[in-house]
N, C-alpha and C positions, 0 to 999 in steps of 0.2 A: 530739446533736440538741436537748437542752434549751438549750444555749448559743445555737444559731442561733434557736430559737423565742423566747427571751427578747429577742433582738435585734429581732425584728419584731413582738412582742406585749407591749411593755413595760407598757401600761396594765393588761392583765389580770394580769400577774404582780404588779404593785404592789398591786392591789386584793386579791388573794388573800393577799398578805403582810400587808396591814393588818388584814384580818379575823382572820388567825391571831394577830397581835400583840394585837388587842383581846380576843380570847377568852382569851389567856394572861394578859393584865393583869387581866381580871375575875376569873379564877381565883385569881390571886395576892392580889387585894384581899379576896376572900371568905375565903381561907385565913388572911390576916394583916390583920385590921381595923386601920385607922389609930388611933394613940393620941394624935394631935395634937388640939389644941383645935379646936372648930368654927370654920370661916372663914365670914365673911359671904358671901352668895351673889354679890354684885357682885364682890368681890375674887376669889372662887373662879372665877367665870366669866372674869375677866381672866387669871388665872393659867393657866386651861385653854387660853384662846386663845393666850397666849404659848407655852405648852408645845406646843400643836398646831403652831404656826408653826415652832418649833425642830425638832419631829419631821419636819415636811415638808421642812425644809431638810436635815436629816440624811439623810432618805430620798432626796432628789434627789442629794445628794453620793454616797450609796451607789449610787444607780442609775448615775451617771456613771462611778463606779469600776468597777462591774460591766461597763458597756459597754466601757470601756478594756481591762479584763481579757479580755473576749471578743475584742476586736479583736487584742490582743496574742497571745492563744492562736491565733487564725486565722492571724496572720502567722507564728507559730512552726510551725504545721502546714504552711503553704505552703513555708516555708524548708526544713523537714525533708523533706517529700514530694518537692519539686521541686528539691532541691539538685543541683548538678552532679556530686556524688559519691554513691555508694551507701552507705547507713548500715545496719549490722546490729548487733544485740545478741545475744550468745551466752550461753547458760547455762553453768555449770561442766561440764556434760556435752557441750558443743559443739553444742547444739541452737540453732536460730535462733528467738529469742523475738520480735524486732521487726525490721522491714525497711521502708525507705521505698520510694516508687514508683520512684526511680531504680535501686535495687537490684533490684527485681523486673523492671524493664524490661531492665536489663543482663543478668540471668540468664535472661530470656525465659521467665518462669514467673509464674503468678498468685500473689498474696500468700497466699491461703488454702492453696495447695499448697506454698508455700515455708516457712511457719511450722511449727515443730517438726520440720523436716528437719535432719539433721546436716550441718553446713557442709562437713565433709571430703568429703561425697559430691560436692560441686561442684568439689573440687580435682582437677586433672589427675593421673593416676596417677604421673607422673614427679616430681611435687612434693609428694605426700602425706606422705612421710617428713619432708620439710622442715617442712611445716605441723604435723604432729603434735608434733614436737620444739619448734617455736616456741609452739604452743598451751600445752603444759605449762609452758614457761618463763614465758609471759605471765600465766598464772593464778597463778603463785607469786611474781610480782613486780609492783610498782606502776609500774615503769619502762615508758614507751611504747616501741614497737618498730615499725620499718618493714620490710615484706617485699615482695618481688616474686615472683610465681608465676603459674601459668596456671590459669584456672578453666574448667571444662567446663560450658557452658550446658545447659539442659534439652533443646535441640534437637541436642545433641552437638557443636555448634561450640565452638571454644576462643577465649578472649580472655586477653590478658596484662593483669594488674592490679598496681597498687601498693597495699598495705594499710598503713594507719596504725592501729595497735592500741593500746588503752589499757584497763586493768582499772579498773572502778568498783565500789565496795562500797555496795550499798543498805543492808545491815546486816552484821553480823559473819558471818552464815551464808549470805548470798545475794550473792556477787560476780557482776558482769556484765562481759563483755568487749565493749567498744565497738569496732566496726570501721568505718572510712571507707575505701572503695576507689574507685579511679579507673581507667578503661579506658586502658591505655597500649599497646594493640595496634599502633596506627599509629606511635606513638613507637618501639616496639621494632623494627618493620619498617624504619622510617627509620634507626634506629641500626644495624641489621644491614646495611642498604644502605650506610650511611656507613662502617662498618667494612670492608665489602667494597671500597669505593672506596679507602679508606685503604690497605688491603693491596695493592690493585692499583697505587697510586701508589708505595708503599714498595718493592714487588717488581718494578716495571716496569724493563725494561732500557733504557728511554728516559729521558733526563735531563729532570726537571721542576723548574722554578724559578718562584717567585711573588715579585713585587716590588710595593711600593705605587706610587702614582702619581708619587712623586718618584724612583723608581728604586732604593730601598733593598730589598735582598733580605730577605724574611721567611720563606721556606721553600725548602728544597732536598731532593730525595729522595736515597737512597743512590747511585742510578745517576749522578746529577749529581756527587756527590763522587768516585765512582770514575772518572768520565770526566775530571774536571778535576784530580784529585789533591789537592784541598783537603778538609779536614774540614768538617762542617756548621757548626761553631762559627766556622770561619775565613771562611765565606761569608756567613752570616746577619749582617745589619747593614752589609754592604759593598755597593758598586755593581757591577753586572756588568762594568764597565770593568776590573775586576781580571783578567778572563780575556782581554782583548784582546791581540793580538799585534802590532798595527800593520800587518798585511798585508791586512786586510779593506778593500776599497775604501771611500772616504769616501761614495761614492754609495749604498752599501748601507745605511749608518747613516742617511743623509738620507731614503731611501725608507722606512726603518723609522719614523723620527719622523713623517713625513707620514701614514703609515697609522694609527699609534696616535693622532695628534692628531685625525684624522677618525673615530676610533672603529672602524676597520676591522682585519681580521685581516691580518697580514703574514707572508709566507713568503720565506725566503732562506737563504743560507749564510754562516757566520762561519768565519774562520780564527783559531782561539783558541790560546792558549799554555797548556800543562800546567804544573803547579807545578814539575815537574822541568825545564822549559824547552823541552820538545819541542812540536812543532806538531801540531794535529789540526783536522780540518774537521767542523763541525756543520751539519746541515740543520735549520733552526729554523722553528717556527711560533709566533708570538707573537700573542695575542689579548687584548682587554680583558675584564675581569670586571665585569659590571654587577649591581647590586643590583636588587631588585624595583621600585624607583622609577626605574630607568634610569641611576642615577649610577654612573660608573666609579670603582671603589675600588682595583682591583689589575690587574696584568698577569700573565698566565700564559704562560710560555715552555716549549715542548716541543721538545727538541733530541735529535737522534740523531747519534752519531759515525759519519760515513760515510768516514772515512779509508781503511779497507780497501777499501771500495767504489770510492772514487776511484782508489786504486792499481790495483785490478783493471780499472777502466774504462780507465785510461791504458795498462795492459798490453794490454787488448783492442784499443785503438786501434792500438797498435804492431803487435800480431799481425795486425790487419786490414790495415794498410799492407803488412806483409810478405807476407801472403797475396795481396793485389792485385798486388804486385810479382812474386810467384812466378807468379800467373796470367798476368800480362802477358808475362813472359819465357818461360814454357812453353806458353802458349796454352791453358791449362786452362779448361774451363767447369765451373761448379758447378751441381748439381741437388739439389733437395730434394723427395722424393716424400711426400705425405701419403697414407698407405695406408688411411686411414679414409674420406676423401671422394674419394680417387683423383684428386687434382689434382697437378700437377707444377709446381714453382717453378724456373724456370731463370734464371740470371743473364744479363747481356748477352752474354757470350762464348758461353755454351751456345746461346742463341737464334741467334747468328750462325752457329755451327757447323751447326745444323739448318735455318737459313733461316726462322726463325719471327719474326713481328713482336713488338715489345716488349710490346704490350698484349693479345696473344692468349692466351686461356686454354688450357692444354694438359692433356689427359687421357691416360690410358694408351692408350686406343683411337687417339687422334690420333698418339701417339708410335709405336705399332706400324704405323700407316699410312706413316710416314716411313721406317721400317726397310725395307731391301731385301726383296722377297718371298721370296728364297731363304734369307734369314737370320732370318726371323720366328720359325720354329719353334725354332731354337737359342736365340734371344734370350729367348723366352718361357720355355723350359725353364730357362735360367740364372736368370731372375727368380723362377720358382717354387721352384727349389732354394734360393735365398737366403732366401726367406720361410720355408722349412721348416727352415733351419739355425739352430736356436735357440742352439746353442753358439757359433757364429762369426758367423753372419749375413753372411758374405762374399759379395760380388757382383762377379764379374769376367767380362767377355765382350767379345770383339772382334766387330764386325758392320759391315755396310755400310748406308748410308742413301742416299736420293735427296733431296738438298738441295731444300727447298721453293722456293728462289729461282732458283738456277742450273740446277736439274734434272739435276745431275751426280751421279755416284756418288762418295761419300766413304767412306773407311775410318775407323772409329771404334773407340777402345778405351775401355771404361767400367770404372771401379772404384768400389765403394761398400760401405756397411755398413748392415745392417738393425738397427733398434732395436726392442726388444720391451717390452711392458708386460703383466705377468702372463701371459707366454707368447704374447701376441698381437702380431703385427708392426704397428707404428704409423707408422714412418718409415723411409725409405731415403735416405741422404745420401751423395753421392759426387761424383766428377769425371768429365768426358769430355774426350777430346782427339782432334783430327782428325789422323790419321797418314797422310793421303792422300799427301802429298809424300814422306814417308819410305818409304811402301809402294811408290810408283812408283819411287823411287830404288833400293829393295831389289830390285824386279823387274828394273830395268835392269841392276843389278849381277849378278843371277842369270843374266840372259840373256847378259851379257858373259862370266861364268864358264863358262856352258854352251858358248857359242861357242868360248871359248878351250880348254875341255876337249876339244871336238870337233876343233878344229884340231890340238891336241897329239896326240890319239888318231890322227888321220889322218896326222900327221907320223910318229908312232911306227910306225903301220901301214905307211906308205910306206917308212920306213927299214928296218923289219923285212922287208918284202917285197923291198926292194932287196938287203938282206943275204942273204936266202934265195935270191933270184934269182942273186946273184953267186956264192954258194957252190955252188948245184946246177945252174947254167946249163951249165957245161962238162960235168959228168957226164951231164946230160940229153942234151946234143948228142952225146956219145960213145955213149950208149945208143941214141939214134936212128940214128946211123950204123951201129953194129954190128948193130942190129935189121934195118935195110934190107938190109945185106949178107947177113945170114943168110936174109932173105926171098928175095932174088934167087937165092941158091944153091939154095934149095928149089924155086923156080919153074923154074930152068934145069936142074934135075935133076943138079946137081953131085954127083959121087960121091965127093968128097973130104971125109970126115967130120971130118978134123982141122981143116980150115978152118972148117967150120960150128961145131964145138965151140969153137974159139978165139973166134969171133964171139959166140957165146952166153955163154961164160965172161967175155969182156970186158964184155958188157952187164951181167951180174950184178955184176962188180967195180965198174963205174961206179955201179950202183944202190946198192951198199953204201957206196961213197964218198959219195954224196949223202946217204944216211941218217946217216952219221957226221958229215958237215958240218952237217946240220940239228940233230943232237943236241948237237954242240959249240956251235952258235949259241944254242940254247935254254939250255944251261948257262951260257953267257956272259951272256945276258939275265937269268937268274935266279941269278947268282952271289951268294954270301954265305949264311951259315947263318941259318935262321929261328929266332928266339928264342921258345921256347915257355914258357908260364907258366900257373898256375891262373887260370881266367877264370870269372866268374859269368855264365852265359848270360842270366839275367833282366836283369842290369845292362847287358850289351852290347846286348841287344835294345832296351831303352829308350833308350840313348844313340844307337843307330843310327837309330831313329825320329826323334829330335830332329835329328840330323845330316842326315837325308834331307829333313826339312822346311826346314832352313836352306839346303840346296843347291837348293831349288826343287821337290822332289818332295813337295809337300804337298797334292796334290789327291785325297786318299783318307782314309777313316776307319779307323783301326787298331782291330782287335779282338784284344786280347792275352789269351792263356790261358797265364799263366806257371806255373811249378812252384816254389813257395816253398821246398820242402825239397830241391831237386835239388843234387847235388854239383857242385863246380867241374870244368870240363873243361880238358884240356891243349891250349892254343891260343895263337896270337898275337893279342892284343887288337885291334890296329889292322887287321891283315889280315882278321880275322873280321868286324870292323865294316864294312870295305869290301865284303866278300861280301854282307852283309845289305843294305847301302845299294843295291848293284847289283840285288839281287833285288826290293827295294821299288820302286825307280825303274822297272825293267822292267815290273812289274805295273801301276803307276800309268799309265805311258805306253800300255800295251796297253788299259787301260780307257778312257782318254781317247780313243784312236784309235777305239774302238767307240762313242763318244758317251756314255759313262757318267761323269757328274759326281759326284765324291766317292764313288767306289765303295768297297767294303769289302775290306780285306786282313786276313786272320786269321793271327796268329802263334801257333803252338802248340808248347810245349816238353814233352817227356815222355821217359821212360826205356824203352829197348828191353828187353823181358822176356828174361831169361836172358843178357843181354850187358852188358858194361861200357861201354856207349855211350849218349850222349844223342842223342835224335832231335829235330830242329827242322824244323817244317813251315811253309811260307809259301804261302797259298792266296788268290787274288784272286777277285773276282766278275765277271771279264771273260769274253770268249768262249772262252778256253782255246786249246789248240794242236791242230792236226790231226795225224794220225799221221805224215805225212811230215816236218813241221816238228819234231815231238817227237823224231824219230829223228836229225835233223841239228843240233839246237839247240846242242850243245856243240862243234860243229866251228868252228875258227877261220875268221873272216871270213864266217860265215853269220849273216844277220840277217833278221828279219821286219819291221823298222822302216824307215821312209823315210830315216832318218838313223842314223848309227852305222856302225861298221866290223865289228861282229860278233866282237869279242874279249872282251867282258865276261864272258860265261858260261864261255868257255874258260879265261880266267884264273882265274875264281872256282873252277872245278872243280880247276884245278891247285893253287890255294892250299889248298883243303880237303884234297886228297889229300896235299899236302906236310905237313899237320898230323895225318895218320893217320886221316882220315875219308873219306867219300864224299859226292858231290853228284849227284843224279839227278832226272829229271822223271817225274811220275806220269802216264803217257799214258792211263790208264784212268779218270781223274777224271771224275765226272759233270758238274761245272760249274767253270769257271774253270781257270786254270793252277795246278798244284800242284807245288812243288819241295820236296824233302827233302834234308837233309844230316845226317850223323852226325859226332860227335867223341868221342874217348875220354875217360873220366873220369881224373882224376889218381889214380895208384895210391897 
């Protein structure tokens, strides 16, 4: 404060100083009287005046020096207090003895609270060990040292600093550690970010190349070296033309030059040549690198090797062409169901099959409206089953539709697969095909086969009847003649018993002859031994169902109750299959005749308790048989149908009995027709 006061009150200061000097001079003069000779007053006055002027001049010089010193001290104070770095002075104990304003501001603490605090208290815990070691080293050496560590401010925030430390000795016993520190928090953050970017560039799987404006390569990352086969030393200093294969179109390079000349980003593809001579394709993005003043100093090229992708795309194109060819040749339509938003994407062929416009949005509800009403339940059930089948996700269903355009019924076969995400169905992709033509052809063939079979059966029946008539016609005529003669004898009261006996015996003989003829005829029709073998009843039932469907008897729903552990039976596989097919078809035709569409036929296999026989039961859901029909159902040429000759069940019973079993009808069944047959187990 005295310095600043002297700057603004110089007159007062000098007056006080003169008074003090005068008093001191008077005192000195009194204490030491002059020993010189007396000087004349005039000369003494002159000398005094000269001396006074000299003193005033010296005083002015001293005053100017003092002003300069004060200004210098003020400048030093300003430089010290407001320096861009923080200044601290530490005692040998590590206490803060001095601190400038920058230091207190940086540490966010008042100077009075900062002084006499231990500096290590402001060092971040993770750096204290480093500081303690450095402090001891600095206090024992006059060599300056630079440190970087983190300081924790008074408000607990952290800043990174660089310390310039030097020991200064005030005297032999009072060394002082001078510290100048600067805040490098932003620098450290930028350096960390730069290191991160550098690591990203170094470890990136994408090739990165930097060239100057003349095209000389100045930097390449490891991916670029791996991609090209060249080492970094082989590429740096070269021109990117080193990688050219000569197969990249000239127009590509011209477009590149035009874009870079205009200062724009360019994107394109290069066909480059590897160091080993192989070719590879790079998808490149090249952009100019501008400095803060807008000047372009470098070009950065980011390139990705897309050779595998190109190959995959080429293969995908080929596969797509093959798929389209297959679709065209087979008439397949492709569908893709989004199970999340419930939309259906159909290709052109699928839309053609269903009669849907190309731009029409299809939902599951609209699809179900196109499905034939009688098939909607089964179609929905197959769809729900596929969504629940996480293991397979298989979707297969035949159904009918009513085409939206021609309003006709079309037969469709659909195949697909459900894709799941975390157990949740998300997509159903598959194909549909219109099998109407093949279905109609199949139905025509079935009708022809049925007609042919009926004709053959009628011919066989006719031939059989003719053979029977031929064999028994004469015996029957003889029986008739002998019977009439015997009748006349009885009416006329003929008393000749020998003649009556002869007539009756002759009728009996002719009857026996007819029986033998019929037996011999049946043996002739069934001549040949039946080959019996072990047969799996479960297997033959399943095969017979499939064969019945193929033969046209498919208008029923089978309910199969198999016996997995049942023993094989002794039977003829083909004949047993024929018996089952005949029973299935009879039941289906009876249900259709009663107006029952897709009635149910139950097939049950079980073992008869206490017997070495297997029991097979076939029961339909039709109207059943009345008592009279049930009694005659196995008679040859008896039938309840409008077509047929009535030999099927008779032959079936004969076949079962020939294999050691029995076939009968259950006339007491509550509902439907119920047939049973038994077969012996293999011993």
